[in-house]
C-alpha positions as CSV (number, residue, x, y, z in Angstrom):
1,M,68.7,64.6,102.0
2,G,69.9,67.5,99.9
3,T,73.4,68.9,100.2
4,R,72.2,72.1,101.9
5,A,70.2,70.2,104.5
6,F,73.1,67.8,105.1
7,L,75.6,70.8,105.6
8,F,73.1,72.5,107.9
9,L,72.8,69.3,110.0
10,I,76.5,69.1,110.3
11,F,76.6,72.8,111.4
12,L,74.0,72.1,114.0
13,L,75.9,69.2,115.4
14,F,79.2,71.1,115.8
15,S,77.4,74.2,117.1
16,Y,75.1,72.6,119.6
17,D,77.2,73.6,122.5
18,V,77.2,77.3,121.5
19,F,73.4,77.2,121.0
20,A,72.9,75.5,124.4
21,C,75.0,78.1,126.3
22,G,73.7,80.9,123.9
23,Q,70.1,80.4,125.2
24,C,71.1,82.3,128.3
25,H,74.6,83.8,127.7
26,K,76.0,86.2,125.1
27,P,79.0,84.5,123.3
28,H,82.4,86.0,123.9
29,Y,86.0,84.9,123.3
30,A,84.6,82.7,120.5
31,G,88.1,82.4,119.0
32,Y,89.2,80.2,121.9
33,G,86.7,77.5,121.3
34,D,83.5,76.5,123.0
35,C,82.4,77.7,126.5
36,A,83.9,74.8,128.3
37,V,87.4,75.9,127.5
38,C,87.2,78.7,130.0
39,H,84.1,77.8,132.1
40,R,84.0,74.0,132.1
41,G,80.5,72.8,132.8
42,E,78.4,70.7,130.3
43,V,78.0,72.8,127.2
44,R,75.7,70.4,125.5
45,S,72.9,70.7,128.0
46,S,70.2,73.3,128.3
47,R,69.4,72.3,131.8
48,E,71.0,74.8,134.2
49,N,71.9,72.3,136.9
50,V,73.7,70.1,134.4
51,A,75.2,72.8,132.3
52,H,76.6,74.6,135.4
53,A,78.0,71.5,137.1
54,G,81.6,72.4,138.2
55,L,81.3,75.8,136.5
56,I,84.2,78.2,136.6
57,T,82.6,81.6,137.0
58,G,83.7,84.7,135.2
59,K,85.9,85.8,138.1
60,F,88.2,82.9,137.5
61,A,87.5,82.1,133.9
62,G,90.5,84.2,132.8
63,F,92.9,81.3,133.5
64,Y,92.9,80.7,129.8
65,T,92.9,84.3,128.4
66,D,94.4,86.6,131.1
67,K,98.1,85.8,130.6
68,K,99.3,88.7,132.8
69,A,97.2,87.6,135.8
70,V,98.3,84.0,135.3
71,S,102.0,85.2,135.2
72,G,101.3,87.1,138.5
73,G,99.9,83.9,140.0
74,D,103.0,82.0,138.9
75,K,105.2,84.6,140.7
76,L,103.1,84.3,143.9
77,A,103.3,80.5,143.9
78,Y,107.1,80.7,143.6
79,E,107.6,83.5,146.2
80,S,105.3,81.7,148.7
81,A,107.0,78.3,148.1
82,C,103.7,76.5,147.5
83,R,105.7,73.6,145.9
84,R,107.4,72.7,149.1
85,C,104.2,70.9,150.0
86,H,102.2,70.8,146.8
87,R,102.6,69.6,143.3
88,I,101.8,72.3,140.7
89,G,102.4,71.6,137.0
90,A,105.3,69.2,136.6
91,E,107.1,70.2,139.9
92,G,106.6,70.1,143.6
93,E,106.5,67.9,146.7
94,S,103.6,65.6,147.8
95,A,103.2,66.3,151.5
96,A,99.9,67.9,150.8
97,A,97.2,67.8,148.1
98,D,98.3,67.7,144.4
99,L,97.0,71.1,143.2
100,N,96.8,69.9,139.6
101,A,94.2,67.4,140.7
102,S,92.5,69.8,143.1
103,A,92.2,72.6,140.5
104,A,91.1,70.2,137.8
105,K,88.1,69.0,139.8
106,N,87.0,72.0,141.9
107,T,85.7,75.5,141.3
108,G,87.6,78.8,141.7
109,E,85.4,79.6,144.8
110,Y,86.4,76.3,146.4
111,L,90.1,77.0,145.9
112,D,89.6,80.5,147.2
113,D,88.0,79.2,150.4
114,K,90.9,76.8,151.0
115,I,93.5,79.5,150.5
116,R,91.6,82.0,152.8
117,N,90.7,79.4,155.5
118,V,94.0,77.5,155.9
119,N,94.2,74.1,157.6
120,E,96.3,73.5,160.7
121,Y,99.7,73.0,158.9
122,M,99.4,75.5,156.1
123,P,100.8,78.9,156.6
124,D,98.4,81.8,156.4
125,F,99.8,83.9,153.6
126,R,97.2,86.7,154.1
127,F,96.9,87.2,150.3
128,S,94.7,90.0,149.1
129,D,91.6,89.2,147.1
130,E,93.4,90.1,143.9
131,E,96.4,88.0,144.8
132,R,94.2,85.0,145.5
133,R,92.5,85.5,142.2
134,K,95.8,85.5,140.3
135,L,97.0,82.5,142.2
136,I,93.8,80.6,141.4
137,L,94.0,81.5,137.7
138,Y,97.6,80.1,137.7
139,L,96.5,76.9,139.4
140,L,93.6,76.4,136.9
141,N,95.9,77.2,134.0
142,E,98.5,74.6,135.1
143,S,95.8,72.0,135.8
144,S,94.4,72.4,132.3
145,K,97.9,71.6,130.8
146,S,98.8,68.8,133.2
147,S,98.6,65.3,131.6
148,K,100.6,63.4,134.1
149,K,99.0,61.1,136.7
150,V,98.5,63.0,139.9
151,S,100.4,62.0,143.0
152,E,98.1,61.9,146.0
153,P,99.7,62.7,149.4
154,Y,100.9,59.7,151.4
155,V,99.9,61.3,154.7
156,A,98.4,64.8,155.1
157,Y,96.9,67.0,157.9
158,I,97.5,64.6,160.8
159,T,97.4,66.4,164.2
160,S,100.7,66.4,165.9
161,S,101.2,63.4,168.3
162,G,103.6,65.5,170.5
163,K,105.9,62.4,170.9
164,G,108.7,63.1,168.4
165,A,112.0,64.8,168.9
166,F,110.8,67.7,166.7
167,E,107.8,68.2,169.0
168,K,110.0,68.2,172.1
169,Y,112.8,70.5,170.9
170,C,111.3,72.5,168.1
171,G,107.5,72.2,168.1
172,G,106.8,74.8,170.7
173,C,107.8,77.5,168.2
174,H,107.6,75.7,164.8
175,R,105.3,73.4,163.0
176,M,105.6,71.5,159.7
177,L,103.8,69.0,157.5
178,T,105.7,66.0,156.2
179,R,104.9,63.3,153.6
180,K,105.3,60.3,155.9
181,G,105.0,61.7,159.4
182,G,102.1,64.0,158.8
183,G,101.8,67.1,161.0
184,R,104.5,67.8,163.6
185,G,104.7,70.6,166.1
186,T,102.1,73.2,167.2
187,G,104.1,76.4,167.3
188,S,103.1,79.4,165.2
189,E,105.6,82.0,166.4
190,A,108.4,80.9,164.2
191,V,108.7,79.9,160.5
192,N,106.7,76.9,159.2
193,L,109.4,74.3,158.4
194,S,107.4,72.2,155.9
195,G,109.8,71.1,153.2
196,V,112.8,72.9,154.8
197,T,115.3,70.5,153.4
198,G,113.9,70.5,149.9
199,K,114.7,72.7,146.9
200,Y,111.4,74.5,147.0
201,F,111.8,76.0,150.5
202,R,112.3,79.7,150.5
203,S,113.6,81.7,153.4
204,Q,113.5,85.4,154.1
205,V,116.0,84.9,156.8
206,L,118.7,82.8,155.3
207,S,120.7,83.7,152.2
208,A,121.6,81.2,149.4
209,N,124.8,80.1,151.1
210,E,123.0,79.6,154.4
211,K,120.4,77.1,153.2
212,L,119.9,74.1,155.5
213,R,119.8,71.3,152.9
214,T,122.6,69.0,154.2
215,E,122.5,67.1,157.5
216,K,125.7,68.7,158.6
217,R,124.3,72.2,158.0
218,L,121.0,71.3,159.8
219,A,123.0,70.0,162.8
220,E,125.0,73.2,163.0
221,W,121.8,75.3,162.9
222,I,120.0,73.2,165.6
223,R,123.0,73.4,168.0
224,N,123.5,77.1,167.6
225,P,121.7,79.1,164.9
226,R,123.9,82.1,165.6
227,S,126.9,80.3,164.3
228,I,125.3,80.6,160.8
229,K,123.2,83.7,161.2
230,K,124.8,86.0,163.7
231,N,121.7,88.0,164.6
232,S,119.3,85.0,164.5
233,V,116.3,85.4,166.9
234,M,116.4,81.7,167.5
235,P,118.6,80.8,170.5
236,P,120.9,77.8,170.8
237,V,119.1,74.6,171.6
238,R,120.0,72.4,174.5
239,I,120.0,69.1,172.8
240,D,122.3,66.0,172.5
241,E,123.7,64.6,169.3
242,A,121.3,61.6,169.3
243,N,118.2,63.8,169.4
244,I,119.7,66.2,166.8
245,S,119.8,63.1,164.5
246,K,116.2,62.4,165.3
247,V,115.1,66.0,164.6
248,I,116.9,66.0,161.3
249,K,115.2,62.7,160.3
250,E,111.8,64.2,161.1
251,L,112.7,67.4,159.2
252,K,113.4,65.3,156.2
253,G,109.9,63.9,156.4
254,N,110.6,60.5,158.0
């Protein structure tokens, strides 16, 4: 084999993915690498059902190139406190699905559906179409960088048994998802308390010095919320000390 023929063969081997995709699609963003960098799929196949398996469509392919949108999704994830239940990147709790794993194995459309049609214990954030797109770009971007072993939830999405102290004293207005106890409460009128004792919980009601991360502070709030927040819409709860301890234990995920 001559030198030219050998070099041409090497070129074909390294360019096969481009040629396979290029049979149907015009190349773009070539400087970022092959098509799979942004779209996943199987770039070496010319069979559509194989090449498009797990495909990230153009609407969500910007997770690698659209830094502004990814940054917007990062901000949304922070403001919405997604990490109080989910792991994203290197941070977050594990009461619900690891979003690194979910974004790594699912399409943008799948993620969009899960955000729009929330399960029983996930708050409905009512994101706009563009907000959901940015959030999904951020999740896809983080999943592409994550090299750590994913942490699957211990318990997730279990219907409330209605038998705990939280259900009795709090569950009429609140609900929450916990790692060990699953779902608790059925209320939707008051704030979702998933991860309330953790560092990722964000409140639009409580200021930084009013956070409920210690058992003492939680007990004060349960007895009489207005001792901490003067104009709290939550009334004092008629509950004894033994049941306050039980509620706190359940709030902490046990």
